C-alpha positions in Angstrom: 127.0 124.8 90.8 128.3 121.3 90.3 128.8 119.1 93.3 131.7 117.3 91.7 134.7 117.2 94.0 137.2 117.5 91.2 136.8 120.3 88.6 136.9 119.5 84.9 138.8 122.7 84.1 141.3 124.7 86.2 142.8 128.0 84.9 145.3 129.6 87.2 147.4 132.7 86.9 146.9 132.8 83.1 148.7 135.6 81.2 148.9 136.1 77.5 150.7 138.8 75.5 150.4 139.7 71.8 153.7 141.5 71.4 153.5 144.5 73.8 149.7 144.0 74.4 148.9 142.2 77.7 145.7 140.4 76.6 145.1 138.3 79.7 146.2 139.3 83.2 146.4 136.7 86.0 143.1 134.9 85.0 141.8 132.3 87.4 138.8 130.1 86.6 137.5 126.8 87.8 134.7 124.9 86.1 132.9 121.9 87.6 131.2 119.0 85.8 127.8 120.1 84.4 128.5 123.8 85.2 127.4 126.5 82.7 129.6 129.6 82.7 128.7 132.6 80.7 131.6 135.0 80.0 130.7 138.6 79.1 132.4 142.0 78.9 133.3 144.7 76.5 135.0 144.1 73.2 138.7 143.6 73.6 138.4 142.4 77.2 140.1 139.1 76.6 137.1 136.8 76.5 137.8 135.1 73.1 141.5 134.9 73.9 140.8 133.1 77.1 138.7 130.4 75.4 141.2 130.0 72.6 143.9 129.4 75.2 141.7 126.8 76.9 141.4 125.0 73.6 145.1 125.3 72.9 144.6 127.4 69.9 146.7 130.2 71.4 150.0 129.9 73.4 150.0 131.5 76.7 153.2 132.8 78.3 152.5 132.4 82.0 150.1 130.4 84.2 148.5 126.9 83.8 145.4 125.4 82.3 144.4 121.9 83.3 141.6 119.7 81.9 140.9 116.9 84.4 144.4 117.4 85.8 146.2 117.3 82.5 148.1 120.5 81.4 146.9 122.1 78.2 149.2 124.1 75.9 149.9 123.8 72.2 153.4 122.5 73.1 152.2 119.8 75.5 152.3 116.1 74.5 148.6 115.8 75.6 147.3 118.7 73.4 145.6 116.4 70.8 143.8 114.5 73.5 142.7 117.8 75.1 141.4 119.1 71.9 139.4 116.0 71.3 137.9 116.4 74.8 136.9 120.0 74.2 134.2 121.0 71.7 134.6 124.5 70.2 131.9 126.5 68.4 133.2 129.7 66.8 131.7 133.0 65.6 132.2 131.9 62.0 130.7 128.5 61.3 133.9 127.0 59.9 132.1 124.1 58.1 134.0 122.4 55.3 132.3 123.9 52.2 133.1 120.9 50.0 131.5 118.4 52.4 127.8 117.7 53.1 126.5 118.4 56.6 126.6 114.7 57.4 130.2 114.4 56.2 131.2 117.5 58.2 129.9 115.9 61.3 131.3 112.4 60.7 134.8 113.4 59.6 136.2 113.8 63.1 134.7 110.6 64.6 135.8 108.5 61.6 139.4 109.9 61.4 140.1 110.5 65.1 137.8 108.2 67.0 138.1 105.4 64.4 134.4 104.9 64.1 133.1 103.1 61.1 131.1 105.2 58.6 127.8 103.5 59.5 128.4 104.0 63.2 129.5 107.6 62.7 126.5 108.4 60.5 124.1 106.8 62.9 125.5 108.9 65.8 125.5 112.0 63.5 121.8 111.7 62.7 121.0 111.5 66.4 122.9 114.8 66.9 121.2 116.4 63.9 117.9 115.5 65.4 119.0 117.0 68.6 119.7 120.3 66.9 116.6 120.0 64.7 118.5 119.5 61.5 118.0 115.9 60.5 116.3 116.8 57.2 119.4 118.8 56.2 121.9 116.0 56.5 122.7 115.7 52.8 122.8 119.4 51.9 126.0 121.4 51.5 126.7 124.3 53.8 126.1 126.8 51.1 122.5 125.6 50.9 121.8 126.4 54.5 121.0 129.6 56.4 123.5 131.0 58.9 121.4 129.7 61.8 121.3 126.2 60.3 125.0 126.2 59.6 125.8 127.2 63.2 123.5 124.4 64.5 125.4 122.0 62.3 128.6 123.3 63.7 127.3 122.6 67.2 126.4 119.0 66.2 129.9 118.6 64.7 131.5 119.7 68.0 129.2 117.3 70.0 130.1 114.4 67.7 133.5 114.0 69.4 131.7 113.5 72.8 133.5 116.4 74.4 133.8 116.8 78.2 133.7 120.6 77.8 131.9 122.8 75.2 133.3 126.2 74.4 131.2 128.8 72.6 132.8 131.9 71.3 130.1 134.5 70.4 128.1 131.8 68.5 125.3 134.2 67.5 127.4 137.2 66.5 127.5 136.4 62.8 123.7 135.7 62.6 120.8 137.8 61.5 118.6 138.6 64.4 115.8 136.2 63.4 118.3 133.3 63.4 119.7 134.0 66.8 116.8 132.3 68.7 117.1 129.0 66.9 120.8 128.7 67.9 120.2 129.9 71.5 117.3 127.4 71.8 119.7 124.5 71.0 122.3 125.9 73.4 119.7 126.2 76.1 118.7 122.5 75.6 122.3 121.5 75.9 122.6 123.4 79.1 119.4 121.8 80.5 120.8 118.4 79.6 123.8 119.0 81.8 126.5 119.9 79.2 129.5 121.5 80.8 130.0 124.7 78.9 131.8 128.1 78.8 129.9 130.5 76.6 131.3 133.9 75.5 128.2 136.0 74.6 126.5 139.3 74.7 123.1 137.6 74.8 122.1 138.6 78.3 118.7 136.9 78.2 120.5 133.6 77.5 123.0 134.3 80.3 120.2 135.0 82.8 118.3 131.8 81.8 121.0 129.2 81.7 124.2 130.3 83.5 125.3 129.0 86.9 127.8 131.7 87.1 128.5 135.0 85.2 132.1 135.8 84.6 132.7 139.5 83.7 136.0 140.4 82.1 137.5 143.9 81.4 141.0 144.8 80.2 142.2 141.2 80.2 141.1 140.4 83.8 138.2 138.7 85.5 136.8 141.5 87.6 133.6 140.0 88.7 132.2 136.5 89.2 128.6 136.2 90.4 125.4 134.1 90.2 123.0 135.5 87.5 120.4 136.7 90.0 123.0 138.9 91.8 124.7 140.0 88.7 121.6 141.2 86.9 120.2 142.8 90.1 123.3 145.0 90.1 125.0 143.3 93.0 128.4 143.5 91.3 131.2 145.9 90.8 130.6 149.3 89.2 132.2 148.4 85.9 130.0 145.2 85.6 126.9 147.2 86.7 127.6 149.7 83.9 128.0 147.0 81.4 124.8 145.3 82.4 122.9 148.5 82.2 124.1 149.2 78.7 123.5 145.7 77.3 120.1 145.1 78.9 118.8 148.6 77.8 120.0 147.8 74.3 118.0 144.6 74.3 114.8 146.1 75.7 
C-alpha cells in the first residue's frame, strides 16, 4: 500500500448504464501512488467497463472519477490531459499496422509531447530494451508474434510517461506459451513501482504482484482484500467460489 497522502485516482459512486443494462453500480475505488491493483471477477461483471470509464473511453452517468484531483469524463475540458497521463493496454494489441514498432512507439511523444524524432526514438529504444524488444524496432507488427506485439503495446503506453497504467486482460488474446513473456514484463513494471490497475484472470500474477485484489460481480465491487487473505479464502462466499474455480483451472 502506498504511503502517499493524496491518491492518484479516486472513483466514487460510479454508475454506468448501457441502455437498460446497469453495468456499474456505485463503484468506489481509491489508488495510491505506486499501488498495484488487480481487478478480477466473472465475465460481464463490469471490470473492463470500469477501466474504460477511468480512461474516459466510456461516458458514465453518475458518480465521479478524479485523477490527481482533476475530474475525468469524455466531456470534461481536461480529458485530453487525463488520457495522456493514463497508459492503456488492451486485450487486442491495437498497433498501427502500417507503422514499424519504433514508429508506433514514437508517434504519441512526437505529436502530443512535441519531442523531436531523435529524442523520441532514443526514449523508445530504452523502453524496447525494458520489454526485451530492442531487436524488433524496425519490424512491422505483422512480423511479430502476439506476445511481442503486446510487449510493444506496453512500451507504446509507457512512452507517454503515464502516471497510471491500465491493463485490460492483456494476455487474453495470446497463446498460452506467450502469456509468460507479457506477464514477466508486467511484473517488472510492478516491481519498479509503476502505479497500475490490471484486469486479469491470471491469478498467479495477481498473487505475486498485487497490493490489493478487487473482486467484481454484477457491476459492483463486492470484495477488496490483500492477496494473502483473498487467496486463503478470507473473503465473501462469491469471491471464494471464484478463487476456487480459477485456481483449480490453473492447477
